Structures are given as structure tokens and as C-alpha cells.
C-alpha positions in Angstrom: 0.0 0.0 0.0 1.3 3.4 -0.9 0.2 6.9 0.0 0.9 9.9 -2.3 1.3 13.3 -0.8 0.5 16.5 -2.6 4.2 17.5 -2.7 4.9 14.4 -4.9 6.4 12.2 -2.2 5.2 8.6 -1.8 5.1 6.9 1.6 5.1 3.1 1.7 2.8 1.5 4.2 3.1 -2.2 4.8 5.5 -2.9 1.8 8.9 -4.4 2.1 12.0 -2.8 0.4 12.0 -5.7 -2.1 8.4 -5.0 -3.1 9.2 -1.3 -3.6 12.4 -2.0 -5.6 12.7 -2.8 -9.4 15.4 -5.3 -9.1 15.5 -6.3 -12.8 15.2 -2.7 -14.1 12.3 -3.6 -16.4 10.2 -0.6 -15.2 7.9 -2.6 -12.9 8.1 -3.5 -9.3 6.4 -6.3 -7.5 3.9 -3.9 -6.0 3.2 -2.9 -9.7 2.4 -6.5 -10.5 5.8 -7.8 -11.7 5.4 -11.5 -10.9 9.2 -12.2 -11.2 11.4 -9.3 -10.4 14.5 -11.3 -11.1 13.7 -11.5 -14.9 13.6 -8.4 -17.0 11.4 -10.2 -19.6 8.7 -10.8 -17.1 6.3 -7.9 -16.2 2.7 -7.0 -16.8 1.9 -6.8 -20.5 5.1 -8.5 -21.6 5.1 -10.5 -24.8 4.7 -14.3 -24.2 7.2 -16.7 -25.7 7.1 -20.5 -25.8 9.0 -21.4 -22.7 6.5 -22.4 -20.0 6.8 -19.1 -18.2 4.1 -16.5 -17.6 5.9 -13.5 -19.0 2.8 -11.2 -18.9 2.0 -11.9 -15.3 -1.7 -12.6 -16.1 -1.8 -16.2 -14.7 -1.7 -17.8 -18.2 1.4 -19.5 -19.8 2.6 -19.2 -23.4 -0.6 -17.6 -24.6 -0.5 -15.5 -27.8 -2.8 -13.2 -29.8 -6.3 -14.6 -30.5 -5.8 -17.3 -27.8 -3.3 -19.1 -30.1 -0.4 -20.6 -28.1 3.0 -19.1 -28.8 4.2 -22.8 -29.0 2.0 -23.4 -32.0 4.0 -24.2 -35.1 3.0 -24.6 -38.8 5.7 -25.8 -41.2 5.3 -26.4 -44.9 7.8 -28.6 -46.7 7.8 -29.1 -50.5 8.4 -32.7 -51.6 11.3 -33.1 -54.0 12.9 -36.2 -55.4 16.7 -36.3 -55.1 18.2 -39.0 -57.3 21.5 -39.7 -59.0 21.1 -42.0 -62.0 24.3 -43.6 -63.3 24.1 -45.5 -66.6 26.9 -48.0 -66.9 27.6 -49.1 -70.5 29.8 -52.3 -70.7 31.3 -51.8 -74.2 31.7 -55.4 -75.0 30.9 -56.4 -78.6 27.6 -57.9 -77.6 26.2 -54.5 -76.6 27.0 -52.9 -79.9 23.4 -53.6 -81.0 21.9 -52.6 -77.6 23.3 -49.1 -77.3 21.7 -47.6 -80.3 18.3 -48.9 -79.2 18.8 -47.5 -75.7 19.9 -44.3 -77.3 16.5 -44.1 -79.0 14.8 -44.5 -75.7 16.6 -41.6 -73.9 13.5 -39.4 -73.9 11.4 -42.3 -72.4 14.0 -42.7 -69.6 14.2 -39.0 -68.7 10.7 -37.8 -69.1 9.4 -39.3 -65.8 12.5 -38.0 -64.0 13.0 -34.4 -65.1 9.9 -33.0 -63.4 9.4 -29.7 -61.7 10.4 -30.2 -58.1 12.8 -33.0 -58.9 16.5 -32.9 -58.1 18.0 -35.3 -60.6 21.5 -35.8 -61.9 22.1 -38.2 -64.8 25.5 -39.4 -65.9 27.0 -42.2 -68.0 30.1 -44.3 -67.3 31.6 -46.7 -69.7 33.8 -49.8 -69.4 36.4 -51.0 -71.8 36.4 -47.8 -73.8 39.4 -46.1 -75.3 38.0 -42.6 -74.9 36.9 -42.9 -71.3 38.7 -45.0 -68.6 36.5 -47.2 -66.4 34.4 -45.2 -64.1 35.1 -41.8 -65.6 31.9 -40.1 -66.5 31.5 -39.4 -70.2 32.0 -35.8 -71.3 29.4 -35.0 -74.0 28.7 -31.5 -75.3 31.0 -30.2 -72.6 29.0 -31.7 -69.7 29.5 -34.8 -67.6 26.0 -34.9 -66.3 22.6 -33.4 -66.9 19.9 -32.4 -64.5 16.2 -31.1 -64.4 17.4 -27.7 -65.3 18.8 -29.0 -68.6 15.3 -29.7 -69.9 14.0 -33.0 -71.3 14.8 -32.3 -74.9 18.4 -31.2 -74.4 19.0 -33.8 -71.7 17.7 -36.5 -74.0 20.0 -35.4 -76.8 22.9 -35.5 -74.4 22.0 -39.0 -73.0 21.4 -40.4 -76.5 24.9 -39.4 -77.5 26.5 -40.5 -74.3 25.2 -44.1 -74.5 26.2 -44.6 -78.0 29.1 -47.1 -78.0 32.5 -45.5 -78.1 35.5 -47.2 -79.5 35.9 -50.4 -77.6 38.6 -52.4 -76.0 37.6 -56.0 -76.8 36.6 -58.3 -74.0 37.3 -55.8 -71.2 34.3 -56.2 -68.8 34.8 -54.2 -65.7 31.3 -53.2 -64.7 31.8 -53.3 -61.0 35.0 -51.3 -61.3 33.2 -48.7 -63.3 30.4 -48.4 -60.8 32.7 -48.2 -57.8 35.0 -45.7 -59.5 32.1 -43.4 -60.5 30.1 -43.6 -57.2 32.4 -44.7 -54.4 35.6 -42.8 -55.3 34.6 -40.0 -57.6 37.3 -37.8 -59.0 37.3 -34.1 -58.6 35.7 -33.6 -62.1 32.9 -36.1 -61.2 32.1 -34.9 -57.7 29.3 -32.6 -58.8 27.4 -35.7 -60.0 27.4 -38.0 -57.0 25.7 -36.6 -53.9 25.6 -38.5 -50.6 22.1 -37.3 -49.7 20.5 -38.4 -52.9 19.1 -41.8 -53.7 21.2 -43.8 -56.3 19.9 -45.6 -59.3 22.3 -47.6 -61.5 21.3 -48.9 -64.9 23.7 -51.5 -66.1 23.8 -52.2 -69.8 25.8 -55.5 -70.3 25.5 -58.5 -72.5 26.5 -60.9 -69.8 28.1 -61.1 -66.4 31.4 -59.5 -65.7 33.5 -62.6 -66.2 36.7 -60.7 -65.7 36.0 -61.3 -62.0 35.0 -57.8 -61.1 31.3 -58.4 -60.4 31.2 -61.7 -58.4 30.3 -60.4 -55.0 27.0 -58.6 -55.5 26.2 -58.4 -51.8 29.4 -56.5 -51.1 28.7 -54.0 -53.9 25.2 -53.4 -52.6 26.6 -52.9 -49.1 29.3 -50.5 -50.4 26.7 -48.5 -52.4 24.4 -48.4 -49.4 27.2 -47.1 -47.1 28.1 -44.5 -49.7 24.5 -43.2 -49.6 24.1 -43.3 -45.8 20.7 -45.0 -45.8 21.3 -47.7 -48.3 19.3 -45.9 -50.9 20.7 -47.7 -53.9 18.8 -49.5 -56.6 20.3 -51.4 -59.6 18.5 -52.0 -62.9 19.8 -53.9 -65.9 19.5 -54.5 -69.6 21.3 -57.8 -69.9 21.0 -61.5 -70.7 18.0 -62.8 -68.8 17.9 -66.4 -70.2 14.4 -66.0 -71.6 15.1 -68.1 -74.7 14.4 -65.2 -77.0 17.9 -65.2 -78.3 21.1 -67.1 -77.8 22.1 -65.2 -74.7 22.7 -66.8 -71.3 21.3 -65.3 -68.1 23.6 -62.9 -66.4 23.0 -64.4 -63.0 25.3 -62.1 -61.0 23.9 -59.0 -62.5 20.3 -60.2 -62.1 21.1 -61.1 -58.4 22.3 -57.5 -58.0 19.1 -56.2 -59.4 17.0 -58.5 -57.2 18.8 -57.7 -54.0 18.5 -54.0 -54.6 14.8 -54.1 -55.6 15.4 -53.1 -59.2 14.1 -54.3 -62.5 15.7 -55.9 -65.6 14.9 -56.6 -69.2 16.5 -58.7 -71.9 19.3 -57.3 -74.0 17.7 -59.1 -76.9 14.8 -56.7 -76.9 14.3 -54.5 -79.9 12.6 -51.7 -78.0 13.5 -50.3 -74.6 10.9 -47.5 -74.5 8.6 -49.1 -71.9 11.4 -50.4 -69.8 13.3 -47.1 -69.8 10.2 -45.3 -68.8 9.7 -47.7 -65.9 13.3 -47.2 -64.8 12.8 -43.5 -64.9 9.7 -43.7 -62.7 11.4 -46.1 -60.2 14.4 -43.8 -60.0 12.2 -40.8 -59.3 10.3 -42.7 -56.6 13.5 -43.8 -54.9 14.5 -40.2 -54.4 11.2 -39.2 -52.7 11.3 -38.4 -49.0 9.1 -39.9 -46.3 11.0 -38.3 -43.4 10.8 -34.6 -42.7 12.7 -32.5 -40.1 10.9 -30.1 -37.8 12.3 -26.8 -36.6 11.5 -27.5 -32.9 11.0 -30.4 -30.6 7.3 -31.2 -30.8 4.7 -32.3 -28.3 4.0 -35.7 -30.0 0.3 -35.7 -29.2 -0.2 -32.4 -30.9 1.1 -33.4 -34.4 -1.2 -33.0 -37.4 -0.1 -33.6 -41.0 -2.0 -32.7 -44.1 -0.6 -33.3 -47.7 -1.5 -30.7 -50.3 -1.2 -32.8 -53.5 -0.1 -31.4 -56.8 -3.7 -31.7 -58.2 -5.0 -29.3 -55.5 -6.6 -31.9 -53.3 -5.7 -32.4 -49.7 -5.0 -35.6 -47.8 -5.0 -35.8 -44.0 -2.6 -38.3 -42.6 -4.0 -40.4 -39.8 -2.2 -39.9 -36.5 -1.2 -43.6 -36.3 0.6 -43.1 -39.6 2.7 -40.3 -38.3 5.8 -41.6 -36.5 7.7 -39.0 -34.4 11.4 -39.1 -33.7 12.0 -36.9 -30.7 15.8 -37.3 -30.9 15.9 -36.2 -34.5 13.0 -33.7 -34.2 11.4 -35.2 -37.3 8.5 -37.2 -38.5 8.2 -40.3 -40.7 5.1 -41.0 -42.7 4.2 -44.7 -42.5 2.8 -46.3 -45.6 2.6 -43.1 -47.8 5.2 -41.2 -49.7 4.0 -37.8 -51.1 4.5 -37.3 -54.8 6.9 -34.7 -56.2 5.6 -31.2 -55.8 3.3 -32.0 -52.8 3.4 -29.6 -49.8 3.6 -31.4 -46.5 1.9 -29.1 -43.9 2.8 -30.1 -40.3 1.1 -28.4 -37.4 2.2 -29.0 -33.8 3.0 -27.5 -30.4 6.7 -27.0 -29.7 7.9 -28.2 -26.3 8.7 -25.2 -24.1 
């Protein structure tokens, strides 16, 4: 209680020195309603922040304008597909007829990949070639790889030229060496192609298995590729001998085992048209680069999480709470059973932990 005299002096009645003081120099004393005179950010009318403290001294915690909690968060993340596609051409005599056909399917391979919102790199490595050592990416039109910024037409022209068979070194099959050189130990000139955070898709074009002894341990190669990508995001596809009886070409068992172990797809090198297969590989490569895990800016109250997907066609899809898995250590979420397509917006609403 204070009494004010006409001369401007104030006389405290029944208040302690601490109540009359402004210890934190915020302009408010305890007798003025400062509920924590040890904190300069706490006083009547102060702005609330998400920290579990009543800054404004009104008895409520973390409240904001319009009764919206200051801990409320809304984050929107655009879905992209990050994929590196490496086409490995084994320039044995048997692939001489395959390469021109694949060259004609370049547009089919790239059209599903080079979409708005995609983050795609495409390169070509050759084996047994005089103009490009094993694992060195081919330099065509002054570029060693193309991406979505290149455009489908220009990228298709580049790929069509890159997969045409260069001058060969006969019977030099070093497919595994080419893959490892281009992906696991890239040179300085190749480093812009291979990216550790992107998914990896490898398309092997080989008439038969690498009988030079460089592709006998497919599980080791899958492990190495997985370790190089951090999360084992590596898929192998192949145009090779499949033993389907359509031509006199034996099954490339090691290559096909590599495809199966990685969840890829294969077709016969005896085929006369690779358009459908190439399109399928492009779609699978794109899908492999999509994300189902998304990082949050703050540590969330798990029970408050709400996820809605704004799909590219304008529709919305609410994700059931049971399909949203929260990782408190990594401050991120994982969508169980659903991977948003390229261009989707993942809207995540939650309360941050104070």
C-alpha cells in the first residue's frame, strides 16, 4: 500500500523494500504486478514466448494473440525427389546392337525423371572404352551430367549421344570397377554428379556377367553402395542377358542377383525396343528419391502433431495420427505407408515443447 502526498512524495505503508524496488530494471516493481522481479522479460503486459513461463503476469502461460499458443507451429515442406542416375555401359561387342536402341529410348527414360520439383542428376560411365577409362563419366557436349534444369529435350539429346558405344577395348568387362569408380571414389571432375544425400539408381547395360571377376560379389557391392548413400538408398536396374530363350544369350546371373537384391528391374538385352522399360526405370528412379521423413524446426509435443498433404492436383490428404511416427531425438516425423509425390506440400502443425 502506498500513499501519495501533494508534494509528490510517496510513503510506503506495509510494503517491504524488495516490493518497492525494481530489481530487474524492467520498469515494474512487485507492487506494480511484476510477478518475477529477477527476470527483465517478465512484467505486466510483456510478450509471451514458448518457454513455459508466464511473461505477462496474467496467470496464463505461453498464450499469444487470439488465444493461439506461442508454442503453435505450422511448417510447410515441399516434396522433392533427389536421385543420381548412373548409366553404366559395358562396351563389349555384344552390346553394340543394344546401345543404339537404348539411345533411341533416352526421352522415355528421362521424361518421368525431369519433373518440376525433382532434383535429378544423370551421368554415363563406360567400361572397356578407349576414350573414357573405367568409371570416368563421359563428357558429352561439354558436360559430364545433366539435371532437371537442362530440360527433357536437351538432356535426351545428351543421353542419346552419351550411351552410343565409343571405340571399344575388346573383352574388357569391368562393370563393377566402373560403378565403384564413379560412385564410391569419384574424381574431382565427377564430384558434382554424385551426392551423398540423394538416392542412387544404377542402370547396367551389359550383354552378360562381368567374367573378368570384377562383379562376383554382389552383396558386397550393394553394401558399399548403401554405405556411400548413408541410408542404403541404392537400386540397380539392368539391360542384360535374362535367359528368356528369345535369343542365344545366357542369363547374367550375378547382374540379375544384384538387381533383385536392390529391388530393381531388368529386361532382356535381346529386346528391340526399350521405351517401356526405360520409362519404368525413370519412374522407379524418381520414386526412390522421394522423401518420407521430414525434419521439424522445434521439438514437438507428439500428441499435438497434425499432418496434411497438399497434393499437386490441388486436393488435400489428411494423414491419420497412427501413420505419423515421431522421432524426438531427431526432431522429425516419418510417414508410415505413404510417400507424397513430387511437388506436394507437407503441412505439419504441432505444439513445440517449451
